[in-house]
C-alpha positions in Angstrom: -4.0 13.3 7.3 -4.5 11.0 4.4 -7.9 10.0 3.1 -8.6 6.5 1.9 -11.8 6.2 0.0 -14.2 3.4 0.9 -17.5 2.6 -0.7 -19.7 -0.4 0.1 -17.3 -2.9 -1.4 -14.3 -1.0 -2.6 -11.2 0.7 -1.1 -9.0 3.0 -3.2 -5.4 3.9 -2.8 -3.8 6.6 -4.9 0.0 6.9 -5.1 2.3 9.5 -6.5 5.1 8.6 -8.9 7.6 9.2 -6.1 5.7 6.8 -3.8 5.6 4.0 -6.5 9.3 4.6 -7.0 9.8 3.9 -3.3 7.6 0.8 -3.5 9.6 -0.4 -6.6 12.9 0.3 -4.8 12.0 -1.9 -1.9 10.7 -4.4 -4.4 10.4 -8.1 -3.4 12.5 -7.7 -0.3 9.4 -7.4 1.9 5.8 -8.6 1.6 4.2 -5.1 1.8 6.1 -3.8 -1.2 5.8 -7.1 -3.2 2.0 -7.1 -2.7 1.7 -3.5 -3.8 3.9 -4.0 -6.8 1.6 -6.8 -8.0 -1.4 -4.3 -7.9 0.2 -1.2 -9.3 -0.9 0.0 -12.8 0.3 2.9 -14.8 -1.4 5.1 -17.4 0.1 5.8 -20.9 2.2 8.6 -19.4 3.7 6.4 -16.8 1.7 7.9 -13.9 0.3 5.5 -11.3 -3.4 4.8 -11.5 -5.7 4.7 -8.5 -6.0 1.2 -7.1 -9.6 0.0 -6.5 -9.7 -2.9 -4.2 -12.5 -5.2 -3.2 -13.0 -6.0 0.5 -11.2 -9.3 0.0 -8.3 -7.7 -1.9 -7.9 -5.1 0.8 -7.8 -7.8 3.5 -5.3 -9.8 1.4 -3.1 -6.7 1.3 -3.4 -6.3 5.0 -2.3 -9.9 5.4 0.8 -9.2 3.4 1.6 -6.1 5.5 1.1 -8.3 8.7 3.7 -10.9 7.4 6.5 -8.3 7.7 5.4 -7.6 11.3 5.5 -11.2 12.5 7.8 -11.9 15.4 7.6 -8.3 16.7 9.1 -6.6 13.6 7.9 -3.2 12.4 5.4 -2.6 9.7 6.7 -1.4 6.3 10.5 -2.2 6.6 12.8 0.1 4.6 10.1 2.8 4.6 10.8 6.1 6.5 8.2 6.3 9.2 8.0 10.1 8.6 7.2 9.7 4.9 3.8 10.4 3.3 3.7 6.9 1.9 4.1 5.4 5.5 1.2 7.6 6.7 -0.9 6.7 3.7 -0.4 2.9 4.3 -1.3 3.3 7.9 -4.4 5.3 7.0 -5.4 2.4 4.7 -4.9 -0.1 7.5 -7.0 2.0 9.8 -9.8 2.2 7.2 -10.4 -1.5 7.1 -13.4 -2.6 9.0 
């Protein structure tokens, strides 16, 4: 199970380097990866930093995820449904209230 932290107004997502490599590989082909790419930041060693999202940013990210699923398509195209990243993104969606 993946934990997504949530405070009063913030959500956080932490990605591994391997996960950000997957996001970058999918790139701008789909809304989910394109939206995440715009938010990703890296430290001086090239490691991904934890994303801190406001309520509105979190819902904006959800909207981008939903775009890929319009018309009955699956969430997170090109992502292995058995991957840790897939599970983490679903945990994020489930944490939104």
